[in-house]
C-alpha positions as CSV (number, residue, x, y, z in Angstrom):
1,M,-5.7,20.7,9.9
2,L,-3.5,20.8,6.8
3,A,-4.6,22.6,3.6
4,K,-4.3,20.8,0.3
5,V,-2.7,21.5,-3.0
6,A,-3.8,19.6,-6.1
7,L,-1.2,18.9,-8.9
8,I,-3.0,18.8,-12.2
9,G,-1.9,18.7,-15.8
10,R,-2.0,16.7,-19.1
11,P,-0.3,13.4,-19.3
12,N,3.5,13.1,-19.0
13,V,4.3,16.6,-17.8
14,G,6.1,15.2,-14.7
15,K,3.4,15.6,-12.0
16,S,4.4,12.3,-10.2
17,T,8.1,13.2,-10.3
18,L,7.2,16.6,-8.8
19,F,5.0,14.9,-6.2
20,N,7.9,12.7,-5.1
21,R,10.2,15.7,-5.0
22,L,7.9,17.7,-2.8
23,I,7.3,15.0,-0.3
24,R,10.9,13.9,-0.4
25,S,10.1,10.2,-1.0
26,N,9.7,8.0,-4.1
27,R,6.0,7.2,-3.3
28,A,4.6,7.5,-6.8
29,I,5.8,5.3,-9.7
30,T,7.3,7.5,-12.4
31,H,8.1,6.6,-16.0
32,D,8.7,8.4,-19.2
33,R,5.7,6.6,-20.6
34,P,2.5,8.7,-20.4
35,G,-0.5,7.4,-18.4
36,V,1.3,5.7,-15.5
37,T,-0.7,7.5,-12.8
38,R,-4.4,6.9,-12.6
39,D,-5.6,7.1,-9.0
40,R,-5.0,10.2,-7.0
41,M,-2.4,10.0,-4.2
42,E,-1.8,12.2,-1.2
43,G,1.4,13.1,0.6
44,V,2.5,15.7,3.2
45,V,5.0,18.4,2.3
46,R,7.1,19.5,5.2
47,P,9.3,22.5,4.2
48,R,12.2,23.3,6.4
49,G,11.0,25.9,8.8
50,G,7.8,26.5,6.8
51,R,4.2,25.5,6.9
52,S,3.3,21.9,6.1
53,F,0.5,21.1,3.6
54,V,-0.9,18.1,1.7
55,V,-0.2,17.7,-2.0
56,I,-2.4,15.5,-4.2
57,D,-1.0,13.8,-7.3
58,T,-3.5,13.2,-10.1
59,G,-3.5,11.4,-13.4
60,G,-3.1,13.1,-16.7
61,V,-6.3,14.9,-17.9
62,T,-7.2,15.2,-21.6
63,L,-9.9,17.8,-22.3
64,D,-11.2,19.7,-25.3
65,Q,-12.4,23.3,-25.3
66,H,-15.8,22.2,-24.1
67,R,-14.4,20.5,-21.0
68,A,-15.2,17.1,-22.5
69,V,-12.7,14.3,-22.2
70,V,-10.9,13.3,-25.4
71,E,-8.9,10.1,-26.1
72,G,-5.6,10.1,-24.2
73,P,-2.3,8.2,-24.8
74,A,-2.3,4.4,-24.8
75,G,-1.8,4.1,-21.0
76,L,-4.9,6.2,-20.3
77,R,-7.3,4.9,-23.0
78,G,-10.6,3.8,-21.4
79,F,-9.8,5.6,-18.1
80,E,-10.0,9.3,-19.3
81,A,-13.4,9.9,-17.7
82,E,-12.5,8.2,-14.4
83,I,-9.2,10.2,-14.2
84,L,-11.2,13.4,-14.7
85,R,-13.5,12.6,-11.9
86,Q,-10.5,11.9,-9.6
87,T,-9.0,15.2,-10.6
88,E,-12.3,17.1,-10.0
89,A,-12.5,15.5,-6.5
90,A,-8.9,16.6,-5.8
91,I,-9.7,20.2,-6.9
92,R,-12.8,20.2,-4.6
93,E,-10.6,19.2,-1.6
94,A,-7.8,21.5,-2.5
95,A,-7.2,25.1,-1.4
96,V,-4.7,25.8,-4.2
97,I,-4.3,24.4,-7.7
98,C,-0.8,23.8,-9.2
99,L,-1.1,23.5,-12.9
100,V,1.9,21.6,-14.2
101,T,3.1,22.0,-17.9
102,D,6.1,20.8,-19.9
103,G,8.5,23.6,-20.7
104,R,10.3,21.4,-23.3
105,E,7.2,20.8,-25.4
106,G,5.9,24.3,-24.9
107,L,2.2,25.4,-24.7
108,L,-0.2,22.9,-26.2
109,P,-3.9,23.1,-26.8
110,L,-4.5,20.5,-24.0
111,D,-2.7,22.9,-21.6
112,E,-4.9,25.8,-22.6
113,H,-8.1,23.7,-22.2
114,L,-6.9,22.5,-18.8
115,A,-6.0,26.1,-17.7
116,A,-9.6,27.1,-18.5
117,F,-10.8,24.1,-16.5
118,A,-8.7,25.1,-13.5
119,R,-9.8,28.8,-13.8
120,R,-13.4,27.7,-13.4
121,G,-12.5,26.1,-10.0
122,G,-12.5,29.6,-8.4
123,K,-9.3,28.8,-6.4
124,P,-5.8,30.3,-6.6
125,V,-3.8,28.7,-9.4
126,L,0.0,28.6,-9.7
127,L,1.5,27.5,-13.0
128,A,4.6,25.3,-12.7
129,V,6.5,25.1,-15.9
130,N,8.4,21.8,-15.4
131,K,11.5,20.4,-17.1
132,V,13.4,23.7,-17.0
133,D,16.7,22.6,-15.8
134,G,18.3,25.9,-14.9
135,P,17.8,29.7,-14.9
136,E,19.6,30.1,-18.2
137,R,16.7,28.4,-20.0
138,E,13.8,30.0,-18.0
139,D,13.1,33.0,-20.4
140,E,13.1,30.8,-23.5
141,R,10.9,28.1,-22.1
142,M,8.4,30.2,-20.2
143,A,7.7,32.9,-22.8
144,E,4.6,31.4,-24.4
145,F,3.0,30.3,-21.1
146,H,2.4,34.0,-20.1
147,A,-0.7,33.7,-22.4
148,L,-2.4,31.6,-19.8
149,G,-2.5,34.5,-17.4
150,F,-1.4,32.7,-14.2
151,P,1.5,33.5,-11.9
152,M,4.1,31.0,-12.8
153,L,7.5,29.5,-11.8
154,A,10.0,27.5,-13.8
155,V,11.0,24.2,-12.0
156,S,12.7,21.0,-12.7
157,A,11.2,18.1,-10.7
158,E,13.9,15.7,-12.0
159,H,16.9,17.9,-10.9
160,G,15.3,19.9,-8.1
161,H,15.6,23.3,-9.6
162,N,13.4,25.9,-7.8
163,I,11.5,23.3,-5.7
164,R,12.0,25.2,-2.5
165,A,10.7,28.4,-4.3
166,L,7.7,26.4,-5.5
167,E,7.0,25.3,-1.9
168,S,7.1,28.9,-0.8
169,E,4.9,30.2,-3.6
170,L,2.3,27.5,-2.8
171,I,2.4,28.3,0.9
172,D,1.8,32.0,0.2
173,R,-1.4,31.1,-1.6
174,L,-2.8,28.9,1.1
175,P,-5.6,30.3,3.3
176,P,-4.7,31.2,6.9
177,E,-4.1,28.1,9.0
178,D,-7.2,28.7,11.1
179,A,-9.3,29.0,7.9
180,A,-8.0,25.8,6.2
181,P,-10.7,23.5,4.8
182,R,-12.2,21.3,7.5
183,A,-11.9,17.8,6.1
184,D,-13.0,14.7,8.1
185,A,-10.9,15.0,11.2
186,A,-10.2,11.3,11.7
187,G,-9.2,10.9,8.0
188,Q,-7.0,14.0,8.1
189,D,-5.2,13.0,11.3
190,A,-4.5,9.6,9.8
191,A,-3.2,11.2,6.6
192,V,-0.7,13.3,8.6
193,A,0.3,10.4,10.8
194,A,0.9,8.3,7.7
195,E,3.5,10.7,6.5
196,D,5.3,11.4,9.8
197,V,8.0,8.8,9.4
198,E,11.6,8.4,8.4
199,R,11.7,7.4,4.8
200,E,12.8,3.9,4.0
201,A,14.6,2.6,0.9
202,A,12.7,1.9,-2.3
203,E,12.6,-1.8,-3.1
204,E,14.5,-2.6,-6.2
205,G,14.8,-6.4,-6.1
206,A,13.8,-8.3,-9.1
207,L,11.0,-11.0,-9.0
208,G,12.2,-14.4,-8.0
209,A,11.6,-17.7,-9.8
210,D,8.3,-18.2,-8.0
211,G,6.9,-14.9,-9.3
212,L,7.4,-13.1,-6.0
213,A,9.6,-10.2,-5.1
214,D,12.7,-10.3,-3.0
215,A,11.9,-9.3,0.6
216,G,15.1,-7.3,1.0
217,S,15.9,-3.7,0.1
218,D,19.0,-1.7,-0.5
219,P,19.1,1.7,1.3
220,A,21.3,3.0,-1.5
221,T,18.5,2.8,-4.0
222,D,16.1,5.2,-2.3
223,A,16.9,8.3,-4.4
224,R,17.9,6.8,-7.7
225,P,16.0,5.2,-10.6
226,A,16.3,1.6,-11.4
227,V,17.8,1.4,-15.0
228,L,16.2,-1.3,-17.0
229,A,17.6,-3.3,-19.9
230,E,15.7,-1.2,-22.5
231,G,17.1,2.0,-21.0
232,E,13.9,3.2,-19.4
233,A,14.0,4.6,-15.8
234,V,11.2,3.7,-13.4
235,F,11.2,5.1,-9.8
236,A,10.1,2.4,-7.4
237,P,7.7,3.8,-4.8
238,D,8.6,3.8,-1.1
239,A,5.7,1.7,0.1
240,A,6.7,2.1,3.7
241,A,5.9,5.8,3.7
242,A,2.2,5.0,3.4
243,F,2.2,3.6,6.9
244,G,4.7,5.0,9.4
245,G,3.8,7.0,12.4
246,T,3.6,6.0,16.0
247,D,-0.1,6.3,16.8
248,P,-0.9,2.9,18.4
249,S,-4.6,3.3,17.7
250,R,-4.2,3.6,14.0
251,L,-4.9,0.3,12.1
252,K,-2.7,-0.1,9.0
253,L,-4.2,-2.4,6.4
254,A,-2.8,-3.5,3.1
255,L,-4.8,-5.2,0.3
256,L,-3.1,-7.8,-1.7
257,G,-4.3,-10.2,-4.4
258,R,-4.2,-11.1,-8.0
259,P,-5.3,-8.6,-10.7
260,N,-9.1,-8.0,-10.9
261,A,-9.9,-9.7,-7.6
262,G,-11.8,-6.6,-6.5
263,K,-9.4,-4.8,-4.2
264,S,-10.3,-1.3,-5.4
265,S,-14.0,-2.1,-5.2
266,L,-13.6,-3.2,-1.6
267,I,-11.8,0.0,-0.7
268,N,-14.6,2.1,-2.3
269,A,-17.3,0.1,-0.5
270,L,-15.5,0.3,2.9
271,I,-15.0,4.0,2.8
272,G,-18.2,4.9,1.1
273,E,-16.9,6.9,-1.8
274,E,-15.4,6.4,-5.3
275,R,-11.8,6.8,-4.1
276,M,-10.2,4.3,-6.4
277,I,-10.8,3.8,-10.1
278,V,-12.6,0.5,-10.7
279,S,-12.5,-1.3,-14.1
280,D,-12.9,-4.7,-15.6
281,V,-9.4,-4.3,-17.1
282,A,-6.9,-6.2,-14.9
283,G,-4.0,-4.0,-13.7
284,T,-6.0,-0.8,-13.4
285,T,-4.3,0.1,-10.0
286,R,-0.6,0.7,-10.3
287,D,0.6,2.9,-7.4
288,S,0.2,1.7,-3.8
289,V,-2.4,4.3,-2.7
290,D,-3.0,5.0,1.0
291,I,-6.5,6.0,2.0
292,P,-7.0,7.3,5.5
293,F,-10.4,6.3,6.9
294,A,-12.3,6.1,10.2
295,A,-14.1,2.8,10.9
296,D,-15.4,0.9,13.9
297,G,-14.4,3.8,16.2
298,R,-10.7,3.8,15.1
299,L,-8.4,5.5,12.6
300,C,-7.4,3.3,9.7
301,V,-5.1,3.5,6.7
302,F,-6.1,1.3,3.8
303,V,-3.5,0.7,1.2
304,D,-4.7,-0.5,-2.2
305,T,-2.0,-2.2,-4.3
306,A,-1.5,-3.5,-7.7
307,G,-2.5,-7.0,-8.5
308,V,0.3,-9.6,-8.4
309,R,0.7,-11.9,-11.3
310,R,3.2,-14.7,-11.9
311,R,6.7,-13.5,-12.9
312,T,6.5,-15.2,-16.3
313,R,3.5,-13.1,-17.2
314,I,5.1,-9.8,-16.2
315,T,6.7,-8.2,-19.2
316,D,5.9,-4.5,-18.4
317,A,8.4,-2.4,-16.5
318,V,5.7,-0.4,-14.7
319,E,3.9,-3.6,-13.6
320,R,7.1,-5.0,-12.2
321,F,7.6,-2.1,-9.9
322,S,3.9,-2.0,-9.0
323,V,4.2,-5.6,-7.8
324,N,7.3,-4.9,-5.8
325,A,5.6,-2.0,-4.1
326,A,2.5,-4.2,-3.3
327,L,4.6,-6.9,-1.7
328,K,6.6,-4.3,0.3
329,S,3.4,-2.8,1.6
330,T,2.5,-6.1,3.3
331,T,5.7,-6.0,5.4
332,K,4.7,-2.5,6.8
333,A,1.0,-3.1,7.5
334,D,-0.5,-4.2,10.8
335,V,-2.7,-6.7,8.9
336,T,-2.8,-7.7,5.2
337,L,-6.2,-8.4,3.6
338,Y,-5.7,-11.0,0.9
339,V,-8.5,-10.8,-1.7
340,I,-9.6,-13.7,-3.8
341,D,-12.1,-13.7,-6.6
342,A,-14.9,-16.2,-5.6
343,L,-15.7,-16.9,-9.2
344,E,-12.1,-18.0,-10.1
345,G,-11.5,-19.8,-6.8
346,V,-8.1,-20.5,-5.3
347,T,-5.5,-20.4,-8.1
348,S,-1.9,-21.5,-8.0
349,Q,-0.8,-17.9,-7.7
350,D,-3.1,-17.4,-4.7
351,K,-1.5,-20.4,-3.1
352,R,2.0,-19.0,-3.8
353,L,1.1,-15.6,-2.2
354,I,-0.7,-17.1,0.8
355,D,2.3,-19.4,1.3
356,L,4.6,-16.3,1.1
357,L,2.6,-14.4,3.7
358,D,2.5,-17.5,6.0
359,E,6.3,-18.1,5.6
360,R,7.1,-14.5,6.5
361,K,4.7,-14.7,9.5
362,T,2.7,-11.8,8.1
363,P,-0.6,-11.1,10.0
364,F,-3.3,-11.6,7.4
365,L,-6.9,-12.6,6.7
366,I,-8.5,-13.8,3.5
367,L,-11.4,-12.0,1.8
368,V,-13.4,-14.1,-0.7
369,N,-14.9,-11.3,-2.8
370,K,-17.9,-11.5,-5.2
371,I,-19.6,-14.1,-3.1
372,D,-23.0,-12.7,-4.2
373,L,-22.3,-14.2,-7.7
374,V,-21.8,-17.7,-6.3
375,N,-24.8,-19.9,-5.7
376,A,-25.3,-22.1,-2.7
377,K,-24.0,-25.3,-4.2
378,Q,-20.8,-23.5,-5.4
379,R,-20.3,-22.0,-2.0
380,A,-20.1,-25.4,-0.4
381,A,-17.4,-26.4,-2.9
382,L,-15.6,-23.1,-2.3
383,H,-15.6,-23.7,1.5
384,A,-14.1,-27.2,0.9
385,A,-11.4,-25.7,-1.3
386,F,-10.4,-23.2,1.3
387,R,-10.2,-25.9,4.0
388,D,-7.7,-27.8,1.8
389,V,-5.7,-24.7,0.9
390,L,-5.4,-23.5,4.4
391,Q,-4.3,-26.8,5.9
392,F,-0.8,-25.4,6.3
393,C,-2.0,-22.2,8.0
394,P,-5.3,-23.2,9.7
395,H,-5.1,-20.1,12.0
396,V,-5.9,-17.7,9.1
397,P,-9.5,-16.6,9.0
398,A,-11.5,-16.3,5.8
399,L,-14.5,-13.9,5.3
400,M,-17.0,-14.3,2.5
401,V,-17.7,-10.7,1.3
402,S,-19.2,-8.7,-1.6
403,A,-18.0,-5.3,-2.4
404,M,-21.0,-4.8,-4.8
405,R,-23.7,-5.7,-2.2
406,G,-21.8,-4.8,1.0
407,L,-22.0,-8.3,2.4
408,G,-19.7,-9.0,5.3
409,L,-17.8,-5.7,5.1
410,D,-18.7,-4.7,8.6
411,K,-16.6,-7.7,9.9
412,I,-13.4,-6.8,8.3
413,V,-12.0,-4.0,10.5
414,P,-13.0,-5.6,13.8
415,L,-11.4,-8.9,12.8
416,A,-8.2,-7.1,11.6
417,A,-8.1,-5.2,14.9
418,R,-8.4,-8.4,16.8
419,I,-5.5,-10.0,14.8
420,R,-3.3,-7.0,15.6
421,E,-4.1,-7.2,19.3
422,E,-3.2,-10.9,19.2
423,C,0.1,-10.1,17.6
424,Q,1.0,-7.9,20.6
425,T,0.2,-10.7,23.1
426,R,2.7,-11.0,25.9
427,I,2.6,-13.8,28.4
428,G,4.5,-14.1,31.6
429,T,7.1,-16.9,32.0
430,G,5.2,-18.4,35.0
431,A,2.0,-18.7,33.1
432,L,3.8,-20.2,30.2
433,N,5.6,-22.9,32.3
434,R,2.4,-23.9,34.0
435,A,0.8,-24.3,30.6
436,L,3.9,-26.3,29.5
437,E,3.4,-28.8,32.3
438,E,-0.3,-29.3,31.4
439,V,0.6,-29.7,27.7
440,L,3.3,-32.3,28.4
441,A,1.0,-34.1,30.8
442,A,-1.7,-34.3,28.2
443,H,0.6,-35.6,25.5
444,Q,4.2,-36.5,26.0
445,P,6.7,-36.0,23.1
446,P,7.3,-39.2,21.2
447,V,10.4,-41.3,21.5
448,V,12.9,-40.5,18.7
449,K,15.9,-42.8,18.2
450,R,15.2,-44.6,21.5
451,V,15.3,-41.3,23.5
452,R,12.4,-39.1,24.6
453,P,13.3,-35.4,24.5
454,R,13.0,-33.6,27.8
455,F,11.5,-30.1,28.0
456,F,13.0,-27.8,30.7
457,Y,11.1,-24.5,30.4
458,L,9.3,-22.1,28.1
459,T,9.6,-18.4,27.6
460,Q,8.4,-15.7,25.2
461,A,11.1,-14.0,23.3
462,E,9.2,-11.3,21.4
463,V,5.9,-10.0,20.0
464,A,4.6,-9.2,16.5
465,P,4.5,-12.1,16.0
466,P,4.4,-13.8,19.4
467,T,7.6,-15.9,19.5
468,F,7.9,-18.7,22.1
469,V,11.2,-20.6,22.9
470,F,11.1,-24.1,24.3
471,F,14.3,-25.2,26.0
472,V,14.7,-28.9,25.4
473,S,17.4,-31.6,25.9
474,D,17.8,-32.1,22.1
475,A,15.7,-30.1,19.6
476,D,16.6,-32.6,16.8
477,R,14.5,-35.2,18.6
478,V,11.3,-33.1,18.6
479,S,9.3,-34.0,15.5
480,E,7.5,-31.4,13.3
481,T,4.2,-33.0,14.2
482,Y,4.8,-32.5,17.9
483,A,6.0,-28.9,17.3
484,R,2.6,-28.2,15.6
485,Y,0.9,-29.7,18.6
486,L,2.8,-27.3,20.9
487,E,1.7,-24.4,18.7
488,R,-2.0,-25.4,18.7
489,S,-1.9,-25.9,22.5
490,L,-0.5,-22.4,23.0
491,R,-3.0,-20.8,20.7
492,R,-5.9,-22.5,22.5
493,R,-4.7,-21.7,26.0
494,F,-3.8,-18.1,25.5
495,G,-6.4,-17.0,22.9
496,I,-4.0,-16.4,20.0
497,L,-6.4,-17.7,17.4
498,H,-5.6,-15.9,14.2
499,A,-2.2,-14.1,14.6
500,P,1.0,-15.7,13.2
501,M,3.2,-17.4,15.8
502,R,6.8,-18.7,15.9
503,V,7.7,-21.7,18.0
504,R,11.4,-22.2,18.5
505,L,13.1,-25.2,20.0
506,R,16.5,-24.6,21.6
507,S,18.7,-27.5,22.7
508,S,20.4,-27.3,26.1
509,H,23.8,-27.8,24.3
510,G,23.3,-25.0,21.8
511,K,21.4,-26.7,18.9
512,R,18.4,-24.8,17.6
513,K,15.4,-25.8,15.7
514,E,12.7,-23.4,14.5
515,K,9.2,-24.1,13.1
């Protein structure tokens, strides 16, 4: 079991940059604007040859001398109390507190109030004086921080100065490994597994004309900021790092949807604690936050993401990178949970996102949240709307749920697990060709240009998603309608009811056609 270290501090002292530096991945969104981080985020620090531990990034805390929250900068206004509760939860879980300050701005009253707050926690505190770019500036920028009475170290999260020394100092203050705090075993195991991966490149692609992010990524962008037109630098998070690992029993779930659809509320209801900040203000969640959890007898990792709006409505740099991280998370999850607000119904943006998931053959299911606020007559209309919307992907299931009342939540994890199992379906060539004979006997392919295409045999090329290749005399003579009939027949005969599926038609003379 890994001990935890909580990074706390006032807004804009560089906690998220330090978090990224410690875990060696651009997980948290960083920006020179205060108030970007709101929810707490965890990552595993693996020093070379040293003891591993979990580090917790928290939002900026603004306290007065009486430990009461005061108004923070613009990015935090209205969230000060929630961020304080998140920080208090991080301190309760942690074995060591790392208080981060800004060496360039010097000691401020907010630092002093937060130092008193950390001291009352009764746990070892290490003061990290950030933004000290080299040893020649240490004496000058650390002098006034001696007044806080904590052991301290000058660091630069941006340039890496003294980071390895900081790791060593934190490890020295951790309790013995056999005395580390005993967190929930399943959740802790999932947290460790979620970090045990080779880091992937941060996604830097701009949003496309349809308001969605480019699916590709450039490995060269992993360790550098994306420079925007206005000169600001925003680090795009490595959304892939939230998943990773090789444990086949761990179910990786990403939540996606428009702003204010209730994704964070669903996370809190599913895990039974106030893990994510919930607000009526759209865009409350910014980072893609991974939450280990045990449900239905299996380890799970839920990833809450920022709401995705249309490109024309995204003018904020931080939101742009939040959206990119959200879409990248869906490519790394076992199953994506697409959340829709039952009161707003299926919007044009919902249709775009659902179409994107279907086009990419992403395993997903739809959660219609806030169903408790819809009366019986409206529910009938809602069901009819969903039938129309899902005509192009009829295999996708939809659950009516309520995060507030807990309705339908017990069905989510079992259904997601079933979809993942269907994605791994592998069928022998003999069984496939016997099925092909029955399918052709039941309904022959129509004649196209006076010729009826001949099917020779069928094989499965890959899984996740299951991909089936039909060898046919001329793929161009097989209509889209008949290709859909072939897909429906395979789903029905082999029990692949909800997973995405690819059906490829390969001509005997080399032509190919893919549905």
